[in-house]
KEGUVO-947138 format. One record per residue (C-alpha): residue number from 0; residue in three letters; chain; x, y, z. Coordinates in Angstrom, 2 decimals. Example, Ala and Ser with C-alpha at 12.3 -4.5 7.8 and 13.67 -1.06 7.14 Angstrom:
% residues 2
0, ALA, A, 12.30, -4.50, 7.80
1, SER, A, 13.67, -1.06, 7.14
% end
This chain:
% residues 326
0, MET, A, 210.46, 89.78, 99.87
1, LYS, A, 210.41, 93.69, 97.57
2, VAL, A, 210.80, 93.54, 93.54
3, LEU, A, 212.23, 96.30, 91.99
4, GLY, A, 211.06, 97.49, 88.50
5, VAL, A, 213.21, 98.27, 85.44
6, GLY, A, 211.13, 99.79, 82.28
7, ASN, A, 209.61, 102.57, 80.39
8, ALA, A, 208.10, 105.79, 82.71
9, LEU, A, 205.16, 106.04, 79.73
10, VAL, A, 202.06, 107.90, 80.19
11, ASP, A, 199.45, 105.62, 78.32
12, ILE, A, 196.35, 107.58, 76.83
13, MET, A, 193.88, 104.69, 75.74
14, VAL, A, 191.19, 105.01, 73.09
15, ARG, A, 188.63, 102.65, 72.44
16, ILE, A, 188.02, 101.87, 68.27
17, PRO, A, 185.27, 101.15, 66.91
18, ASP, A, 186.77, 99.28, 63.91
19, ASP, A, 190.58, 98.37, 63.00
20, SER, A, 190.29, 100.66, 59.99
21, LEU, A, 192.04, 103.42, 61.85
22, LEU, A, 195.41, 100.49, 62.63
23, ASP, A, 194.77, 100.45, 59.17
24, THR, A, 195.51, 104.16, 58.62
25, LEU, A, 198.00, 104.52, 60.91
26, LYS, A, 199.95, 101.83, 59.45
27, LEU, A, 200.13, 100.40, 62.95
28, PRO, A, 199.61, 96.14, 62.73
29, LYS, A, 196.91, 95.22, 65.18
30, GLY, A, 198.42, 94.05, 68.70
31, SER, A, 201.29, 95.03, 68.15
32, MET, A, 204.15, 97.72, 69.81
33, GLN, A, 205.30, 100.37, 67.41
34, LEU, A, 207.74, 103.25, 67.99
35, VAL, A, 206.74, 106.69, 66.95
36, ASP, A, 208.80, 110.09, 67.10
37, LYS, A, 207.39, 112.91, 68.84
38, GLN, A, 205.61, 114.29, 65.74
39, LYS, A, 203.98, 111.18, 65.21
40, SER, A, 202.84, 111.03, 68.09
41, ASP, A, 201.83, 114.51, 68.10
42, GLU, A, 200.02, 113.94, 65.14
43, ILE, A, 198.24, 110.60, 66.02
44, ILE, A, 197.24, 112.52, 69.82
45, GLN, A, 195.86, 115.52, 67.30
46, GLY, A, 194.16, 112.54, 65.38
47, ILE, A, 192.08, 111.50, 67.93
48, SER, A, 191.25, 114.63, 70.22
49, SER, A, 187.69, 114.31, 69.52
50, VAL, A, 187.74, 111.12, 71.26
51, GLU, A, 186.86, 109.61, 74.96
52, THR, A, 190.40, 108.74, 76.08
53, ARG, A, 191.59, 107.71, 79.38
54, ILE, A, 194.94, 108.87, 80.72
55, THR, A, 196.69, 106.77, 83.67
56, SER, A, 200.21, 105.48, 84.17
57, GLY, A, 201.98, 103.53, 81.67
58, GLY, A, 204.77, 100.90, 80.81
59, SER, A, 205.08, 96.84, 81.32
60, ALA, A, 207.02, 96.73, 84.47
61, ALA, A, 205.56, 99.91, 85.48
62, ASN, A, 202.05, 98.44, 85.97
63, THR, A, 203.31, 94.60, 87.34
64, ILE, A, 204.55, 96.97, 89.73
65, ASN, A, 202.06, 98.56, 90.51
66, GLY, A, 199.30, 95.23, 90.58
67, LEU, A, 202.30, 94.11, 92.61
68, ALA, A, 202.09, 97.58, 95.14
69, SER, A, 198.20, 97.26, 95.39
70, MET, A, 198.76, 93.56, 96.94
71, LYS, A, 201.60, 94.97, 99.72
72, VAL, A, 204.69, 94.20, 98.24
73, GLY, A, 207.35, 95.92, 98.94
74, THR, A, 207.79, 97.47, 95.11
75, GLY, A, 210.78, 100.21, 92.83
76, PHE, A, 211.13, 101.44, 89.85
77, ILE, A, 213.71, 102.86, 88.06
78, GLY, A, 212.98, 104.91, 85.24
79, THR, A, 213.17, 108.16, 83.78
80, LEU, A, 211.10, 110.90, 82.98
81, GLY, A, 210.37, 114.33, 81.54
82, LYS, A, 209.90, 117.89, 83.73
83, ASP, A, 206.27, 118.12, 82.57
84, GLU, A, 202.63, 117.33, 83.34
85, MET, A, 202.56, 113.12, 82.30
86, GLY, A, 206.05, 112.73, 84.21
87, SER, A, 203.76, 114.46, 87.53
88, LYS, A, 200.99, 111.79, 86.68
89, PHE, A, 202.90, 108.82, 86.30
90, ILE, A, 205.22, 109.75, 89.98
91, SER, A, 201.83, 110.73, 91.42
92, ASP, A, 200.00, 107.08, 90.23
93, PHE, A, 203.27, 105.69, 92.01
94, GLN, A, 203.12, 107.60, 95.81
95, LYS, A, 199.43, 106.93, 95.77
96, ASN, A, 200.33, 102.98, 95.57
97, GLN, A, 203.61, 104.08, 98.14
98, VAL, A, 205.94, 102.26, 95.04
99, VAL, A, 209.08, 103.87, 95.93
100, PRO, A, 210.58, 105.74, 92.80
101, HIS, A, 214.22, 105.56, 91.80
102, ILE, A, 213.71, 108.62, 89.03
103, SER, A, 216.25, 110.15, 86.34
104, TYR, A, 214.17, 113.54, 85.43
105, SER, A, 215.12, 115.05, 81.71
106, GLU, A, 214.40, 117.80, 79.92
107, THR, A, 212.59, 115.50, 76.99
108, HIS, A, 208.68, 115.04, 77.17
109, SER, A, 207.69, 112.05, 79.32
110, GLY, A, 206.98, 109.39, 77.22
111, LYS, A, 203.18, 108.52, 76.24
112, ALA, A, 201.84, 105.79, 74.75
113, VAL, A, 198.44, 105.67, 72.57
114, VAL, A, 196.97, 102.52, 73.12
115, PHE, A, 193.98, 101.57, 70.76
116, VAL, A, 191.95, 98.90, 72.31
117, SER, A, 189.77, 97.14, 69.40
118, PRO, A, 186.25, 95.66, 69.34
119, ASP, A, 187.56, 92.46, 70.31
120, GLY, A, 189.33, 93.55, 73.48
121, GLN, A, 192.60, 93.48, 71.78
122, ARG, A, 194.93, 96.36, 72.04
123, THR, A, 198.16, 98.24, 69.50
124, PHE, A, 200.45, 100.72, 71.12
125, ALA, A, 202.31, 103.97, 69.19
126, THR, A, 204.40, 104.50, 71.52
127, TYR, A, 206.85, 107.85, 72.03
128, LEU, A, 209.56, 106.25, 74.68
129, GLY, A, 210.51, 110.48, 75.36
130, ALA, A, 212.56, 110.81, 78.16
131, ALA, A, 211.97, 106.65, 78.80
132, ILE, A, 214.77, 106.38, 76.38
133, GLU, A, 217.50, 108.25, 78.09
134, MET, A, 216.89, 105.60, 81.11
135, GLY, A, 221.00, 104.73, 80.93
136, PRO, A, 223.83, 101.77, 82.47
137, ASP, A, 224.39, 104.54, 85.30
138, GLN, A, 221.41, 104.34, 86.71
139, MET, A, 221.95, 100.01, 87.54
140, SER, A, 223.49, 101.36, 91.28
141, ALA, A, 224.38, 98.16, 94.00
142, ASP, A, 222.64, 101.02, 96.32
143, ILE, A, 219.79, 100.88, 94.62
144, PHE, A, 219.66, 97.05, 93.76
145, SER, A, 221.08, 95.94, 97.62
146, ASN, A, 217.38, 96.95, 99.16
147, TYR, A, 215.61, 94.15, 96.65
148, ASN, A, 215.41, 90.13, 96.29
149, ILE, A, 213.50, 90.21, 92.67
150, VAL, A, 213.97, 92.90, 89.51
151, HIS, A, 211.57, 92.25, 86.82
152, ILE, A, 212.53, 93.77, 83.67
153, GLU, A, 210.57, 94.74, 80.81
154, GLY, A, 211.38, 93.54, 77.05
155, TYR, A, 210.66, 97.20, 75.65
156, LEU, A, 213.72, 98.25, 77.36
157, LEU, A, 215.98, 95.82, 73.79
158, GLN, A, 216.21, 98.78, 72.28
159, ASN, A, 219.56, 99.68, 74.73
160, TYR, A, 221.28, 96.50, 74.91
161, ASP, A, 223.72, 97.77, 77.71
162, LEU, A, 221.34, 99.21, 80.09
163, ILE, A, 219.81, 95.92, 79.48
164, GLU, A, 223.77, 94.18, 80.18
165, ALA, A, 223.91, 96.69, 83.76
166, ALA, A, 220.89, 95.49, 84.95
167, MET, A, 222.02, 91.80, 84.45
168, LYS, A, 224.88, 92.40, 86.18
169, ARG, A, 224.22, 94.56, 88.88
170, ALA, A, 221.07, 91.79, 89.94
171, LEU, A, 224.38, 88.89, 89.58
172, SER, A, 225.64, 91.04, 92.01
173, GLN, A, 223.81, 91.65, 94.22
174, LYS, A, 222.14, 88.01, 94.09
175, VAL, A, 219.19, 89.13, 92.99
176, ARG, A, 216.47, 87.01, 91.28
177, THR, A, 215.71, 88.22, 87.56
178, SER, A, 212.65, 87.89, 85.62
179, LEU, A, 211.63, 89.32, 81.94
180, ASP, A, 208.60, 89.62, 80.61
181, LEU, A, 209.49, 89.54, 76.41
182, ALA, A, 206.88, 91.87, 75.92
183, SER, A, 205.73, 92.14, 72.49
184, PHE, A, 206.03, 89.86, 69.25
185, ASN, A, 207.80, 92.22, 66.91
186, VAL, A, 210.65, 93.78, 69.93
187, VAL, A, 211.64, 89.71, 69.69
188, GLU, A, 210.99, 89.39, 66.24
189, ASP, A, 213.91, 92.62, 66.21
190, HIS, A, 216.06, 91.43, 69.06
191, LYS, A, 216.44, 87.45, 68.70
192, ASP, A, 219.44, 86.72, 68.05
193, PHE, A, 220.16, 88.89, 70.98
194, LEU, A, 217.19, 87.46, 73.16
195, LEU, A, 219.18, 83.92, 72.69
196, GLN, A, 222.23, 85.27, 74.24
197, LEU, A, 221.11, 87.25, 77.29
198, ILE, A, 218.48, 84.75, 78.76
199, PRO, A, 220.75, 81.60, 79.48
200, ASN, A, 222.62, 82.22, 82.56
201, ASN, A, 220.88, 85.78, 82.87
202, ILE, A, 217.26, 85.02, 83.51
203, ASP, A, 215.52, 82.98, 86.06
204, ILE, A, 211.85, 83.86, 85.09
205, LEU, A, 210.92, 84.21, 81.92
206, PHE, A, 207.88, 85.17, 80.53
207, ALA, A, 206.29, 85.37, 77.14
208, ASN, A, 202.76, 85.16, 75.27
209, GLU, A, 201.99, 82.33, 72.74
210, ASP, A, 203.15, 85.11, 69.97
211, GLU, A, 206.05, 86.23, 71.77
212, ALA, A, 207.15, 82.06, 72.47
213, ARG, A, 206.65, 81.28, 69.40
214, ALA, A, 208.79, 84.75, 67.98
215, LEU, A, 210.82, 83.07, 70.17
216, THR, A, 211.23, 79.62, 70.00
217, GLY, A, 209.55, 78.97, 66.42
218, LEU, A, 206.98, 76.71, 68.39
219, GLU, A, 203.78, 76.61, 69.26
220, PRO, A, 202.72, 76.86, 72.96
221, GLU, A, 203.40, 73.49, 74.43
222, GLU, A, 206.54, 73.00, 72.97
223, ALA, A, 207.93, 76.23, 73.12
224, VAL, A, 207.40, 76.06, 76.99
225, LEU, A, 209.28, 73.61, 77.02
226, ALA, A, 212.31, 74.87, 74.89
227, MET, A, 212.18, 78.37, 77.03
228, GLY, A, 212.16, 75.98, 79.80
229, GLU, A, 215.77, 74.88, 78.02
230, MET, A, 217.32, 78.13, 79.40
231, VAL, A, 215.59, 79.05, 82.56
232, PRO, A, 214.94, 77.85, 85.47
233, LEU, A, 211.43, 78.83, 85.30
234, ALA, A, 209.52, 79.38, 82.31
235, ILE, A, 205.89, 80.68, 82.21
236, VAL, A, 203.90, 80.75, 78.26
237, LYS, A, 200.21, 82.98, 78.90
238, THR, A, 197.80, 81.68, 76.28
239, GLY, A, 195.09, 84.02, 76.34
240, ALA, A, 191.80, 82.56, 77.61
241, LYS, A, 193.63, 79.06, 77.47
242, GLY, A, 195.29, 79.68, 80.66
243, SER, A, 198.74, 79.15, 81.09
244, LEU, A, 201.46, 77.05, 80.94
245, ILE, A, 204.23, 76.92, 83.46
246, TYR, A, 207.52, 74.54, 83.39
247, ASP, A, 210.50, 74.31, 85.76
248, ARG, A, 212.64, 71.59, 84.06
249, LYS, A, 210.42, 68.95, 86.08
250, THR, A, 206.76, 69.18, 85.44
251, VAL, A, 204.75, 71.23, 82.69
252, THR, A, 201.79, 72.91, 84.84
253, SER, A, 198.74, 73.46, 83.12
254, VAL, A, 196.95, 76.86, 84.34
255, GLU, A, 193.23, 77.66, 83.75
256, ALA, A, 192.29, 81.03, 82.72
257, ILE, A, 189.18, 82.54, 85.19
258, PRO, A, 186.18, 83.15, 82.28
259, SER, A, 186.19, 86.87, 82.06
260, GLU, A, 184.28, 89.28, 79.97
261, CYS, A, 187.12, 90.83, 77.47
262, ILE, A, 186.83, 95.07, 77.04
263, ASP, A, 190.51, 95.50, 76.82
264, THR, A, 193.49, 93.33, 76.62
265, THR, A, 196.12, 96.19, 78.29
266, GLY, A, 197.50, 95.33, 81.27
267, ALA, A, 197.03, 91.20, 81.06
268, GLY, A, 200.25, 90.35, 80.75
269, ASP, A, 202.04, 92.51, 83.31
270, LEU, A, 199.20, 91.92, 85.75
271, TYR, A, 199.40, 88.00, 85.45
272, ALA, A, 203.61, 88.53, 85.90
273, ALA, A, 202.23, 90.74, 89.21
274, GLY, A, 199.97, 87.94, 89.93
275, PHE, A, 202.32, 84.82, 89.48
276, LEU, A, 205.13, 86.91, 91.01
277, TYR, A, 203.21, 87.62, 94.44
278, GLY, A, 201.99, 83.96, 94.62
279, MET, A, 206.20, 83.19, 94.71
280, ILE, A, 206.77, 85.59, 97.21
281, GLN, A, 204.10, 84.00, 99.27
282, GLY, A, 206.11, 80.48, 98.80
283, LYS, A, 203.25, 79.18, 97.04
284, GLU, A, 202.78, 76.17, 94.32
285, LEU, A, 203.43, 76.89, 90.65
286, SER, A, 199.96, 75.71, 90.28
287, LYS, A, 198.76, 78.93, 93.02
288, CYS, A, 201.04, 81.06, 91.48
289, GLY, A, 199.71, 80.62, 87.92
290, ALA, A, 196.12, 80.78, 89.63
291, PHE, A, 196.88, 84.17, 91.63
292, GLY, A, 198.14, 86.10, 87.23
293, SER, A, 194.94, 84.15, 85.83
294, VAL, A, 192.74, 86.37, 88.59
295, LEU, A, 194.25, 89.41, 88.19
296, ALA, A, 194.67, 89.26, 84.67
297, GLY, A, 191.11, 88.10, 84.02
298, ASN, A, 189.85, 91.14, 86.14
299, VAL, A, 192.18, 93.71, 84.56
300, ILE, A, 190.84, 92.18, 81.04
301, GLY, A, 186.98, 93.68, 82.50
302, VAL, A, 188.62, 97.31, 82.80
303, VAL, A, 189.98, 100.31, 79.86
304, GLY, A, 193.13, 100.57, 81.08
305, ALA, A, 196.21, 98.19, 83.31
306, LYS, A, 195.14, 99.14, 86.74
307, ILE, A, 192.58, 96.96, 88.89
308, HIS, A, 190.17, 99.41, 90.37
309, ASP, A, 190.97, 100.11, 93.82
310, HIS, A, 187.57, 99.25, 95.65
311, HIS, A, 188.64, 95.23, 94.04
312, TRP, A, 191.96, 94.99, 95.79
313, GLY, A, 190.64, 94.45, 99.13
314, ASN, A, 188.64, 91.64, 97.80
315, LEU, A, 191.17, 90.09, 95.24
316, LEU, A, 193.24, 89.39, 98.29
317, ASP, A, 190.54, 87.21, 100.39
318, SER, A, 190.15, 85.13, 97.64
319, PHE, A, 193.80, 84.52, 97.52
320, HIS, A, 193.71, 83.43, 101.23
321, VAL, A, 197.08, 83.92, 102.30
322, GLU, A, 198.46, 86.34, 104.57
323, GLU, A, 199.69, 90.47, 104.33
324, ILE, A, 203.07, 90.84, 102.87
325, LYS, A, 204.96, 92.76, 106.17
% end
């Protein structure tokens, strides 16, 4: 089983802030993802030039794919990068994890996200999409999709309806299962009508956190997962420290989070999706899939950024008690 990611190819610039006053100054709602133009992005980066930062490849779907690749799942990724240093950094991370890059290149600068990490671990994004936004329907090639069993798509692509629809059409034609992560509550709010038309009959697996689920359905998690389950065969609502809820149109399965010190929530949802999909690929019951997701999410919030340290992966796989995927 192989998984294809489709998403914004971004480089994350991680910044830990002592309080949320900078977010207020920049007019960035805490916990949101705000799109900014290059001028604003450059101003923000200049404003944090004296602060310690960490740079790593990012983007929601790319984080999930990197997580799956770290567990030896066959993976690929469709995206667009600039011909610059940031683009080279993104590709080098993929090469290290043996992710097959299906990348188009642009003269535009690579996209980047400045990620502000608050003292409580919550993260706020100021994202310049750059070349990433130039990804188009023509990149949804049958030759690519035919090599994969699952396509995992991030909700941040909702600024391009034609692209999303092309990916859905290609997945259907190639009999590839579809997984969608809703990505951010404000993205869901901005594109709710389109999502409510898209999700039924197009999505097999739907991931949301409680804020995104509320934005989509108007309901609290216990009711939201049921409403989402009326749209898709498998719905997952992540509820932070309380765990997650999974509904397969038969039973709601509740999964606990693992106790963790929260330093930075960046990538928690993305790595949960990686663990969940890994469990599905292994043929595990839904409770175990959710448990795998909780373990990865619980580990990634203990570090800054969306990457679990390389030396931890062996122990994590051992804790899952499953055979390596061929």
